[in-house]
C-alpha positions, -999 to +999 in steps of 0.1 A: +000+000+000+014+035-009+021+059+020-007+083+026-002+120+032-029+131+057-029+167+045-036+159+009-067+141+020-082+173+034-093+189+001-126+170+001-132+170+039-159+189+056-148+216+081-181+228+092-203+219+122-224+235+149-222+271+156-189+283+169-186+287+207-183+323+218-150+336+230-147+343+267-121+357+291-085+354+280-054+337+295-045+368+315-078+366+333-074+329+339-040+335+354-055+357+381-078+330+394-070+317+429-058+281+423-049+256+450-013+244+453-004+217+428-011+183+443+013+154+441-004+129+418-003+092+419-009+070+389-035+046+404-070+060+407-065+089+384-073+099+348-047+119+328-045+138+296-012+149+281-014+176+255+013+193+233+012+223+210+038+219+183+057+249+168+076+245+135+085+263+103+076+236+078+058+202+081+078+173+094+112+191+097+134+166+114+164+189+114+174+224+104+180+215+068+159+183+065+124+193+057+101+165+043+075+189+028+085+222+011+058+243+026+068+275+044+046+278+075+067+303+093+042+332+089+014+309+099+028+309+135+018+340+154+016+350+190-021+356+186-026+321+173-007+302+201-022+325+228-057+318+215-050+281+217-036+283+252-066+304+263-091+279+248-073+252+267-075+271+300-111+284+300-126+254+317-092+240+328-074+268+347-050+244+365-042+224+334-006+221+321+006+213+287+039+208+267+052+232+241+072+213+214+096+234+193+116+221+163+152+233+160+142+259+134+115+272+156+140+274+186+165+293+165+144+315+143+152+351+150+120+366+134+097+385+157+068+360+156+090+331+168+107+352+195+073+362+208+061+326+208+091+314+227+087+342+252+050+333+256+059+297+262+083+308+290+055+330+305+032+300+305+059+279+321+062+304+349+025+310+354+011+276+349+039+251+350+038+243+313+067+223+299+090+237+271+105+209+251+122+199+218+101+183+190+122+172+160+093+169+135+079+133+142+103+113+120+139+118+131+145+081+134+135+075+098+157+102+082+187+109+104+216+088+118+213+080+154+244+101+164+230+132+147+196+128+165+215+126+198+237+156+190+208+178+180+187+168+211+216+181+232+218+213+212+180+218+215+180+212+253+208+237+257+189+263+237+158+257+257+176+260+290+191+293+280+159+311+270+138+296+298+164+304+323+168+295+360+184+262+353+153+248+335+155+215+316+125+197+301+114+165+317+105+149+284+115+151+247+088+151+221+105+128+196+077+114+174+098+083+166+131+079+184+154+048+182+164+027+212+198+043+209+183+078+212+163+068+242+193+054+260+212+086+252+185+107+268+185+086+299+223+081+303+237+114+289+209+139+294+192+125+325+159+127+308+137+097+315+105+103+294+101+107+257+072+107+232+091+082+210+064+062+193+032+070+173+012+039+181+000+018+152+011+043+126+017+025+093+018+038+057+010+074+068+031+105+063+069+102+067+071+068+083+056+043+107+063+017+134+035-007+144+041-032+172+044-014+205+021-012+235-002+018+234+004+027+270+037+036+287+066+011+289+103+010+293+118+002+259+143-025+250+178-018+237+168-041+207+139-020+195+120+011+207+087-007+201+096-036+223+093-035+261+125-043+279+126-080+290+151-076+318+181-057+331+203-065+302+182-047+276+165-021+299+164+016+289+153+039+317+133+062+295+095+058+295+082+056+259+050+075+254+025+076+225+015+109+210-021+104+200-048+081+215-064+061+187-098+045+182-087+009+183-110-002+155-098+025+131-061+018+141-062-018+130-061-007+093-031+005+073-029+040+058-061+059+050-085+065+022-095+101+031-109+121+060-145+118+049-169+098+071-175+074+042-138+065+040-114+050+064-084+065+083-061+045+105-051+076+124-086+085+137-090+089+174-085+121+194-063+140+168-080+171+154-072+167+117-090+133+114-120+144+136-128+181+140-112+192+107-124+161+087-159+158+101-167+192+117-173+201+153-203+179+161-194+146+145-157+151+152-163+157+188-185+126+192-156+105+179-131+122+202-153+116+232-159+080+222-122+074+219-116+089+254-143+068+269-124+036+260-098+047+285-117+067+311-147+044+316-142+006+310-104+011+306-102+029+339-121+000+356-097-026+341-064-007+346-073+014+377-062+045+359-066+060+324-046+081+300-054+100+268-027+118+248-029+144+220-008+168+199-021+198+180+000+217+155-001+255+160-001+262+123-037+248+122-050+281+134-040+296+101-046+266+078-081+257+091-091+289+108-089+302+144-126+299+150-127+262+142-095+252+158-099+271+191-136+262+194-127+226+189-099+228+215-122+245+240-150+221+234-127+191+238-112+203+271-145+216+285-165+184+278-137+162+290-136+180+323-174+179+325-177+142+318-147+132+339-143+160+365-113+143+382-092+143+350-058+159+352-042+177+322-005+174+328+027+178+307+043+148+290+073+150+314+051+152+345+031+122+334+062+102+326+075+109+362+041+099+377+042+066+357+079+059+367+069+065+403+045+035+401+065+013+378+103+007+382+104-021+356+080-037+330+072-065+353+041-052+370+020-035+343-007-054+325-030-033+303-064-043+290-090-024+269-123-032+252-141-011+226-174-013+206-173+011+177-188+045+178-208+039+146-191+068+129-170+063+098-148+032+101-154+028+138-180+002+130-206-003+158-210-040+152-174-047+159-159-053+194-121-053+199-103-063+230-066-056+236-042-071+261-007-057+265+021-066+289+059-071+290+056-104+272+031-098+244+003-078+229-029-095+218-060-082+201-093-101+197-120-090+173-156-102+170-190-091+155-211-087+187-243-081+167-239-115+151-223-131+182-194-144+162-164-160+180-135-138+190-105-141+166-069-131+171-060-102+148-028-093+165-003-114+185+031-099+190+056-118+211+080-095+229+103-124+240+115-129+204+145-110+191+138-077+174+160-055+153+158-018+142+169-007+108+205+005+102+212+042+103+192+061+077+200+093+060+179+121+044+186+106+010+182+070+021+155+070+047+142+039+066+105+046+068+093+013+082+103+004+118+076-021+124+078-048+151+057-076+136+061-113+142+032-138+148+001-119+136-002-082+130-034-062+131-028-045+098-034-077+080-008-071+053+009-106+053-005-140+046+002-150+082-020-121+095-052-139+087-074-138+118-076-171+137-093-185+168-073-188+200-077-225+197-061-225+162-028-211+174+001-235+179+004-252+213+035-232+220+019-199+213-013-208+232+008-218+263+027-186+260-005-165+260-022-184+288+010-181+310+005-143+309-033-141+305-048-172+322-082-156+321-083-162+284-086-199+289-123-194+292-126-174+259 
């Protein structure tokens, strides 16, 4: 299947919806509210949202001179645009914190608009505790040698420390995709122990992909950034975080047809382009809230905590209009707080530290999720998908609950098996596929990916699954 460019799909997408929410008081008014001291949060018993606003000069710029799309967005980034986004985020969420992710070009650009945006991010850090971090354009692992990624992360951290001041260092790096070597470098050389280093389930979309990891936090293996470390010998002390929470039923596909509700898109979930921009405020919002409910309702009961993660690009204010983007952002945050009043909006770095406080290794987490489709687009309501993820494996079962069909395995990835990352890429010779696929993969691209009953697996694979998930013996 050819790689899909999400942005070229937008030409036929609807961007209209219900009437736009009226603007209310700005960030300056919010900052004057009397807020209680920040509480020390624990993982168990809580719901979390991590949110990042990305600042760049072109799409997918993985370095100063490596720009995967020749579209100049520099004038699309304005102080008014980012301030409007931050105010929309804060209106119903005055204690919320977010992460600002800057590319190298955005960190170094001397034009007035970028200086103003950097100064504003520092102001938000001082007032609200926002995180200011480095974001090398989603795909550094696919286009740059490992050593160059490491070197430029250090350069970016130094730049951030200088303009934020007071000895500041980010707690997390917003990497998009980072190799195991990059994650080990962050932990060992930079003393940074959290990174957004995987885009869960991404395949045949934009500048590259890597399906095969857990969707929730894990410590990666030195063998492959999608593989949970199996023990002390391959353990990397840098929590690997996803960037966008997906609708599991949409994510099982490869690539995308378009953003229309009649098509399919494997990146649909909480991200704004595939929902609010593609379907408009009303339908897009329904899909976002449905995706969050997977984690904050049944998922919360199963795992005793829940997490949703999201990244919005600041240039969208120009590309799709401030009214749509800021209204969508305010509606998302407001309704999330209304439906789950105890939810905490925290930075990526803060969340990684909270997770590390609960889990010192990969031995004691065991994630489980179940979803019945929203009925919108390719989130088919007749389908039910159940996911299990732990240090040893990830397993997905799919059935038609309307027809009461038996559950079939559509993904079975064994993490005990050896894994290998591609050799160092370069801008002229990229390595776009970093998938970790072995037994059965949800994308269904190989002959061996044909769904099967649990009882049809080999005895060795069945024994391996039941050793980790004995409750499945009754399935």
